[in-house]
VEXVOKE-916328 format. One record per residue (C-alpha): chain; residue in three letters; x, z, y; residue number from 0. Coordinates in nm, 2 decimals, always signed. Layout:
BEGIN
chain|resn|east|up|north|resi
A|ala|X|Z|Y|NUM;
...
//
This chain:
BEGIN
chain|resn|east|up|north|resi
A|met|+0.00|+0.00|+0.00|0;
A|lys|+0.15|-0.11|+0.33|1;
A|ile|+0.12|+0.16|+0.61|2;
A|val|+0.20|+0.12|+0.98|3;
A|phe|+0.30|+0.45|+1.14|4;
A|his|+0.24|+0.37|+1.50|5;
A|ser|+0.51|+0.58|+1.66|6;
A|ala|+0.88|+0.60|+1.68|7;
A|ala|+1.07|+0.78|+1.42|8;
A|gly|+1.41|+0.95|+1.46|9;
A|pro|+1.63|+1.01|+1.16|10;
A|asp|+1.46|+1.33|+1.04|11;
A|leu|+1.11|+1.18|+1.07|12;
A|ala|+1.22|+0.85|+0.91|13;
A|ala|+1.36|+1.04|+0.62|14;
A|arg|+1.03|+1.23|+0.58|15;
A|leu|+0.84|+0.91|+0.58|16;
A|asp|+1.08|+0.75|+0.32|17;
A|ala|+1.03|+1.05|+0.09|18;
A|ile|+0.65|+0.99|+0.06|19;
A|pro|+0.60|+0.83|-0.28|20;
A|asp|+0.41|+0.52|-0.36|21;
A|leu|+0.36|+0.41|+0.00|22;
A|asp|+0.55|+0.13|+0.20|23;
A|ile|+0.56|+0.29|+0.54|24;
A|thr|+0.70|+0.12|+0.85|25;
A|ala|+0.74|+0.31|+1.17|26;
A|cys|+0.65|+0.10|+1.48|27;
A|pro|+0.74|+0.24|+1.82|28;
A|glu|+0.44|+0.25|+2.05|29;
A|ala|+0.61|+0.02|+2.31|30;
A|asp|+0.71|-0.25|+2.05|31;
A|asp|+0.40|-0.47|+2.07|32;
A|ala|+0.59|-0.76|+1.91|33;
A|leu|+0.67|-0.56|+1.60|34;
A|leu|+0.31|-0.43|+1.58|35;
A|ala|+0.19|-0.79|+1.60|36;
A|arg|+0.40|-0.88|+1.30|37;
A|leu|+0.30|-0.58|+1.10|38;
A|leu|-0.08|-0.58|+1.15|39;
A|pro|-0.17|-0.89|+0.94|40;
A|asp|-0.04|-0.72|+0.62|41;
A|cys|-0.13|-0.37|+0.71|42;
A|asp|-0.36|-0.18|+0.46|43;
A|ala|-0.37|+0.15|+0.66|44;
A|leu|-0.28|+0.24|+1.02|45;
A|trp|-0.15|+0.59|+1.08|46;
A|his|-0.25|+0.63|+1.44|47;
A|val|-0.07|+0.88|+1.67|48;
A|leu|-0.13|+0.84|+2.05|49;
A|lys|-0.13|+0.49|+2.18|50;
A|pro|-0.49|+0.35|+2.18|51;
A|cys|-0.60|+0.17|+1.87|52;
A|thr|-0.80|-0.11|+2.02|53;
A|ala|-1.06|-0.36|+1.90|54;
A|ala|-0.79|-0.63|+1.93|55;
A|met|-0.56|-0.44|+1.70|56;
A|ile|-0.83|-0.39|+1.45|57;
A|ala|-0.92|-0.76|+1.46|58;
A|ala|-0.55|-0.85|+1.40|59;
A|ala|-0.54|-0.65|+1.08|60;
A|pro|-0.76|-0.83|+0.83|61;
A|lys|-0.65|-0.62|+0.53|62;
A|leu|-0.70|-0.29|+0.71|63;
A|arg|-0.87|-0.04|+0.49|64;
A|leu|-0.81|+0.29|+0.67|65;
A|ile|-0.74|+0.42|+1.02|66;
A|gln|-0.58|+0.76|+0.97|67;
A|lys|-0.54|+0.97|+1.29|68;
A|ile|-0.22|+1.18|+1.27|69;
A|gly|-0.38|+1.47|+1.46|70;
A|val|-0.73|+1.55|+1.56|71;
A|gly|-0.87|+1.37|+1.86|72;
A|val|-1.01|+1.02|+1.79|73;
A|asn|-1.09|+0.93|+2.15|74;
A|thr|-0.80|+0.68|+2.15|75;
A|ile|-0.95|+0.48|+1.86|76;
A|asp|-1.22|+0.21|+1.91|77;
A|leu|-1.46|+0.37|+1.66|78;
A|glu|-1.73|+0.10|+1.71|79;
A|ala|-1.49|-0.17|+1.62|80;
A|ala|-1.38|+0.02|+1.31|81;
A|arg|-1.75|+0.09|+1.22|82;
A|ala|-1.83|-0.28|+1.27|83;
A|arg|-1.56|-0.38|+1.01|84;
A|gly|-1.66|-0.09|+0.78|85;
A|ile|-1.31|+0.06|+0.81|86;
A|pro|-1.31|+0.44|+0.76|87;
A|val|-1.15|+0.65|+1.03|88;
A|cys|-1.02|+1.00|+0.93|89;
A|asn|-0.85|+1.27|+1.12|90;
A|leu|-0.65|+1.58|+1.02|91;
A|pro|-0.81|+1.90|+1.17|92;
A|gly|-0.59|+2.21|+1.16|93;
A|thr|-0.26|+2.04|+1.07|94;
A|asn|-0.12|+2.07|+1.42|95;
A|ser|-0.30|+2.38|+1.54|96;
A|arg|-0.01|+2.62|+1.49|97;
A|ala|+0.23|+2.39|+1.68|98;
A|val|-0.01|+2.35|+1.97|99;
A|ala|-0.08|+2.72|+1.99|100;
A|glu|+0.29|+2.79|+2.00|101;
A|leu|+0.35|+2.55|+2.28|102;
A|ala|+0.06|+2.68|+2.48|103;
A|leu|+0.22|+3.02|+2.46|104;
A|thr|+0.55|+2.87|+2.56|105;
A|leu|+0.40|+2.71|+2.86|106;
A|met|+0.23|+3.03|+2.97|107;
A|leu|+0.56|+3.23|+2.94|108;
A|thr|+0.76|+2.95|+3.10|109;
A|ala|+0.53|+2.92|+3.40|110;
A|leu|+0.51|+3.29|+3.46|111;
A|arg|+0.89|+3.35|+3.41|112;
A|arg|+0.99|+3.03|+3.60|113;
A|val|+1.22|+2.95|+3.31|114;
A|thr|+1.27|+2.58|+3.40|115;
A|arg|+1.36|+2.66|+3.76|116;
A|phe|+1.61|+2.92|+3.67|117;
A|asp|+1.77|+2.69|+3.42|118;
A|ala|+1.80|+2.41|+3.68|119;
A|glu|+1.94|+2.64|+3.94|120;
A|leu|+2.19|+2.80|+3.70|121;
A|arg|+2.31|+2.45|+3.60|122;
A|ala|+2.35|+2.38|+3.97|123;
A|gly|+2.58|+2.68|+4.02|124;
A|ile|+2.32|+2.91|+4.17|125;
A|trp|+2.33|+3.26|+4.01|126;
A|ser|+2.10|+3.45|+4.24|127;
A|asn|+1.81|+3.31|+4.44|128;
A|pro|+1.60|+3.60|+4.59|129;
A|asp|+1.30|+3.38|+4.67|130;
A|leu|+1.28|+3.26|+4.30|131;
A|arg|+1.32|+3.61|+4.16|132;
A|asp|+1.04|+3.74|+4.38|133;
A|gly|+0.69|+3.77|+4.21|134;
A|ile|+0.79|+3.69|+3.85|135;
A|gly|+0.49|+3.76|+3.62|136;
A|glu|+0.43|+3.90|+3.28|137;
A|leu|+0.16|+3.81|+3.03|138;
A|gly|+0.09|+4.17|+2.94|139;
A|gly|-0.20|+4.32|+3.13|140;
A|arg|-0.34|+3.99|+3.23|141;
A|val|-0.69|+3.85|+3.16|142;
A|val|-0.65|+3.53|+2.97|143;
A|gly|-0.95|+3.30|+2.96|144;
A|leu|-0.97|+3.06|+2.66|145;
A|val|-1.18|+2.76|+2.72|146;
A|gly|-1.29|+2.66|+2.37|147;
A|tyr|-1.25|+2.86|+2.06|148;
A|gly|-1.15|+2.63|+1.78|149;
A|ala|-0.84|+2.64|+1.55|150;
A|val|-0.58|+2.65|+1.82|151;
A|pro|-0.71|+2.95|+2.03|152;
A|arg|-0.79|+3.13|+1.70|153;
A|ile|-0.42|+3.13|+1.63|154;
A|leu|-0.32|+3.20|+1.99|155;
A|ala|-0.57|+3.49|+2.04|156;
A|pro|-0.41|+3.76|+1.83|157;
A|val|-0.07|+3.69|+1.96|158;
A|leu|-0.19|+3.72|+2.32|159;
A|thr|-0.37|+4.05|+2.23|160;
A|ala|-0.05|+4.18|+2.07|161;
A|leu|+0.13|+4.11|+2.40|162;
A|gly|-0.11|+4.32|+2.59|163;
A|cys|-0.35|+4.06|+2.73|164;
A|arg|-0.73|+4.11|+2.77|165;
A|leu|-0.91|+3.80|+2.64|166;
A|ile|-1.23|+3.64|+2.75|167;
A|tyr|-1.36|+3.30|+2.62|168;
A|his|-1.60|+3.02|+2.69|169;
A|ala|-1.75|+2.80|+2.42|170;
A|pro|-2.08|+2.61|+2.38|171;
A|arg|-2.21|+2.90|+2.18|172;
A|gln|-2.09|+3.25|+2.12|173;
A|val|-1.89|+3.29|+1.80|174;
A|ala|-1.92|+3.55|+1.52|175;
A|asp|-1.57|+3.68|+1.55|176;
A|pro|-1.50|+3.66|+1.93|177;
A|pro|-1.16|+3.74|+2.07|178;
A|gly|-1.33|+3.91|+2.36|179;
A|pro|-1.64|+3.88|+2.58|180;
A|trp|-1.81|+3.54|+2.62|181;
A|arg|-1.84|+3.41|+2.97|182;
A|thr|-1.99|+3.11|+3.14|183;
A|leu|-1.72|+2.87|+3.24|184;
A|ala|-1.78|+2.96|+3.61|185;
A|asp|-1.74|+3.33|+3.54|186;
A|leu|-1.44|+3.28|+3.32|187;
A|leu|-1.26|+3.09|+3.59|188;
A|ala|-1.34|+3.36|+3.85|189;
A|glu|-1.22|+3.64|+3.62|190;
A|ala|-0.91|+3.50|+3.44|191;
A|asp|-0.56|+3.54|+3.56|192;
A|leu|-0.46|+3.26|+3.32|193;
A|val|-0.69|+2.98|+3.20|194;
A|ser|-0.60|+2.79|+2.88|195;
A|leu|-0.79|+2.47|+2.78|196;
A|his|-0.87|+2.40|+2.42|197;
A|val|-1.17|+2.16|+2.42|198;
A|pro|-1.21|+1.80|+2.30|199;
A|leu|-1.25|+1.52|+2.55|200;
A|thr|-1.61|+1.41|+2.58|201;
A|pro|-1.83|+1.28|+2.86|202;
A|gln|-1.93|+1.64|+2.93|203;
A|thr|-1.57|+1.78|+2.94|204;
A|thr|-1.41|+1.50|+3.14|205;
A|his|-1.28|+1.65|+3.47|206;
A|met|-1.44|+1.98|+3.38|207;
A|ile|-1.16|+2.14|+3.59|208;
A|asp|-1.23|+1.96|+3.92|209;
A|thr|-1.21|+2.06|+4.28|210;
A|gly|-1.50|+2.30|+4.25|211;
A|ala|-1.37|+2.46|+3.93|212;
A|leu|-1.02|+2.51|+4.08|213;
A|ala|-1.18|+2.67|+4.39|214;
A|arg|-1.35|+2.92|+4.16|215;
A|met|-1.02|+3.03|+4.00|216;
A|lys|-0.86|+3.34|+4.11|217;
A|pro|-0.59|+3.29|+4.38|218;
A|gly|-0.26|+3.30|+4.21|219;
A|ala|-0.40|+3.21|+3.87|220;
A|val|-0.22|+2.99|+3.61|221;
A|leu|-0.37|+2.69|+3.44|222;
A|val|-0.24|+2.57|+3.09|223;
A|asn|-0.35|+2.25|+2.93|224;
A|thr|-0.25|+2.14|+2.58|225;
A|ala|-0.57|+1.97|+2.50|226;
A|arg|-0.64|+1.64|+2.69|227;
A|gly|-0.53|+1.54|+3.03|228;
A|glu|-0.86|+1.40|+3.13|229;
A|leu|-1.01|+1.75|+3.12|230;
A|val|-0.85|+1.81|+3.46|231;
A|asp|-0.89|+1.62|+3.79|232;
A|gln|-0.51|+1.57|+3.84|233;
A|pro|-0.51|+1.50|+4.22|234;
A|ala|-0.72|+1.81|+4.27|235;
A|leu|-0.49|+2.02|+4.06|236;
A|thr|-0.19|+1.88|+4.25|237;
A|ala|-0.35|+1.99|+4.58|238;
A|ala|-0.43|+2.34|+4.45|239;
A|leu|-0.07|+2.38|+4.33|240;
A|arg|+0.08|+2.24|+4.65|241;
A|asp|-0.13|+2.48|+4.86|242;
A|arg|-0.03|+2.77|+4.63|243;
A|arg|-0.39|+2.85|+4.55|244;
A|leu|-0.28|+2.84|+4.20|245;
A|ala|+0.06|+3.01|+4.12|246;
A|ala|+0.16|+2.77|+3.85|247;
A|ala|+0.04|+2.52|+3.58|248;
A|gly|+0.19|+2.44|+3.23|249;
A|leu|+0.09|+2.09|+3.12|250;
A|asp|+0.15|+1.90|+2.80|251;
A|val|-0.12|+1.63|+2.87|252;
A|phe|-0.21|+1.42|+3.17|253;
A|asp|-0.48|+1.20|+3.31|254;
A|gly|-0.32|+0.87|+3.22|255;
A|glu|-0.03|+0.87|+2.98|256;
A|pro|+0.26|+0.83|+3.01|257;
A|ile|+0.24|+0.99|+3.36|258;
A|asp|+0.38|+0.78|+3.64|259;
A|pro|+0.73|+0.92|+3.73|260;
A|ala|+0.63|+0.89|+4.09|261;
A|asp|+0.32|+1.11|+4.04|262;
A|pro|+0.33|+1.38|+4.31|263;
A|leu|+0.24|+1.64|+4.05|264;
A|leu|+0.60|+1.60|+3.91|265;
A|thr|+0.75|+1.69|+4.25|266;
A|leu|+0.60|+2.05|+4.25|267;
A|pro|+0.83|+2.33|+4.16|268;
A|asn|+0.54|+2.55|+4.02|269;
A|val|+0.46|+2.30|+3.74|270;
A|val|+0.61|+2.31|+3.39|271;
A|val|+0.56|+1.98|+3.20|272;
A|thr|+0.62|+1.84|+2.85|273;
A|pro|+0.53|+1.49|+2.74|274;
A|his|+0.23|+1.54|+2.50|275;
A|val|+0.44|+1.70|+2.23|276;
A|ala|+0.24|+2.02|+2.17|277;
A|trp|+0.13|+1.89|+1.83|278;
A|leu|+0.48|+1.77|+1.73|279;
A|ser|+0.68|+1.98|+1.49|280;
A|thr|+0.82|+1.93|+1.14|281;
A|gly|+0.55|+2.16|+1.01|282;
A|thr|+0.28|+1.94|+1.16|283;
A|phe|+0.43|+1.63|+1.01|284;
A|asp|+0.47|+1.78|+0.66|285;
A|arg|+0.11|+1.90|+0.66|286;
A|ser|-0.02|+1.57|+0.81|287;
A|phe|+0.17|+1.33|+0.59|288;
A|ala|+0.05|+1.51|+0.28|289;
A|leu|-0.31|+1.47|+0.37|290;
A|ala|-0.27|+1.12|+0.51|291;
A|ala|-0.10|+1.01|+0.19|292;
A|glu|-0.38|+1.17|-0.01|293;
A|asn|-0.63|+0.97|+0.19|294;
A|cys|-0.44|+0.64|+0.12|295;
A|arg|-0.45|+0.73|-0.25|296;
A|arg|-0.83|+0.79|-0.23|297;
A|val|-0.89|+0.46|-0.05|298;
A|ala|-0.70|+0.27|-0.32|299;
A|ala|-0.90|+0.46|-0.59|300;
A|gly|-1.24|+0.43|-0.41|301;
A|glu|-1.27|+0.80|-0.38|302;
A|glu|-1.43|+1.01|-0.10|303;
A|leu|-1.20|+1.05|+0.19|304;
A|leu|-1.09|+1.38|+0.35|305;
A|his|-1.20|+1.46|+0.71|306;
A|arg|-1.38|+1.12|+0.76|307;
A|val|-1.51|+1.06|+1.11|308;
A|val|-1.64|+0.71|+1.07|309;
//
């Protein structure tokens, strides 16, 4: 079975792909459209990562039998085009939850402790900057608002509690095992010292953190987003950070990826950024590839697929 893994693969990742038995897997960097065009006509399964899987891509793959998302969100896949061809689309819920939770915690601590700014100044020969040392925060004792309460915040919540945080959460409905009191989104924004986003991208959640939502947040609050960039109105966030209404933000995702290097958000010293890598770890890949390979086996055998979305 011929598989296209639509992402670049360094030596370690390439070795992991080569070690998967019974599958002919070719890694195709997302920017290499020419290689993708050569691979799609003979492709039996597409292992989709981040770059949109379009109707044109699906049409160019007449032998395609499976679109397997390496991750959870399928908003970057043309589901209608897949459905029209009768091509199943599957995702892998839970495989990257631990990695995302750990990076969310990293962004919280990095933003509060100004790690990237201290790193840059020390490399530039500055040992002591009184302005930068003034007002450094701790997680302990803060109110952390979790927006969404799926697999990622369920891993994150006990760690935050152990560090001395008080948790509140917002979700479409109250859960049976809450990490703390449920709040409306407006009330959570007004109460939390730190807001962490963990919801899928839908028409209802697009730009849920807009100018009005940012104005409701506590002065000096911190926003962390490891979910989807489009949840946040990026120019509005930039303005709130520039005006110091918010103390800081930790962002792994952006409204439009890759983010334009000239985006004014990237000029702000109170923003910590990573390039949509929260999900990316060796553990994520090992768990994901095992399930993706199993779905390929099931497609070949005509068996029911795991985590089928379409």
